[in-house]
Phi, psi and omega in degrees: 000112184284162183223132178248131179236133170263126180225163170233150185214137178293143179300329183287355190255002172206150194299319185291320179295319175302314181294324187259015186290335182276070179207156178238008183239168189287138171237132179237114179284128178267322175187162166253131180248121177288121178225120177051052176065018173240157179253111182266117186274144171235133187210150177261136176236125175283146183239147173223061180077011184244019187299313182299312184292320176301312184294319181295318181295315177297310183296336180275353179288137186294340182275353184261117176273323178205141168246118180256128176267107186267332184205119182251130180237188184303307190242001183208162179224144179260135184234154171227136180249130172253133187274153170282309180195083181295115177216097185222132186301314182294312182289331175293323180293321180296319181287315190287329185259004175059044179275130176272133176263114177276325176207149178201132178201165169218149179243351182231353179082356182256329178226134181250138172258126177242143163249118187244150173234128178244160183294324176197182187295321180298318176298315179295324179290324180291326178295314181299314185295321179299316180300311180299321176299333178260021176055049175245098184281133177250142174253106182283114179273317188197141178232131178239122178266134179050053186300334184290341183292316178291321183291319186305315183299334179259000180075028187243032181296127181085356179270126181281158178304323175295322180291320182295322180291325175301314180297313176307310180301312182301314178295322185290324189265000178079029176295331183264005176290159176238113356284165186291145180270347183205150183266166175296324173307314181290324178292319178299318181302319181296331180258004175080027181224172181283164177298325182292319178292323177294319179297318177299314183295318181290324177297317179291325181296309184294326177296321182292323181290314175301320180296319181296317179298318186287323176300319178295317182294325182288344184266346182277000000 
C-alpha cells in the first residue's frame, strides 16, 4: 500500500535548497536522476532579469561541479547540477529509502514544498528517521495512505492533486473550447504559476489519464 506525503523543508536544511536559495522567482524540480550513487537534479528556473547572476552564484558553490543550461525559453530555463561530492542528509535519505519525488518547488528560495511517494508506511517512517538522524527537520503537511484506491475508480491513477486541479480548472474555464475561452497564462495566474508551468502540469495529467485508459483496454 503506497503512501503519499506532502512536506515542507527550509532551504538551509538541504544542499540543493541552499544552492538555489538566492532567488525570488519560482523553481520547479522535474526529477532526480541517479548517477554513480548520486542524485542529479533537473529543474526549471523562472528568470526576471537575474539569469547571469543566478548561474554565477550556483556555479561558485563548492558542492557544484557543473551547472548545465539545457533548454532556454522566454522566461525560464531547464538546468542540471552535477555535484563535486554530494553528501546531504535529505538527498541521501531519499535515495536510500527509494522515495519517489512527484513534485517539488519553491517560490521564494526559502522554503521548498515536496510531494513524496513511498512504497508503504514503513519506508516513509524510515525516511523520516534518516532525516532526523542527519538533523534535517521536516514539516509533514499531509499523508495519504493507499491513494490509488480512490483514484482508480475515477481513472486518475498517477495523477497528483495539483495536476487534477489544473485539469478541472481547464475544463471549467473553457480551455479546451475551440476557440479557447482562456489562455494557459491566465489559468496559471489563478494557480500562482506561469502559463508554461500550467501547460506542463496539464500535459502530465493528460498523459497519465491516457496511459490508464490504454492499460484498461489492454486488460479487457
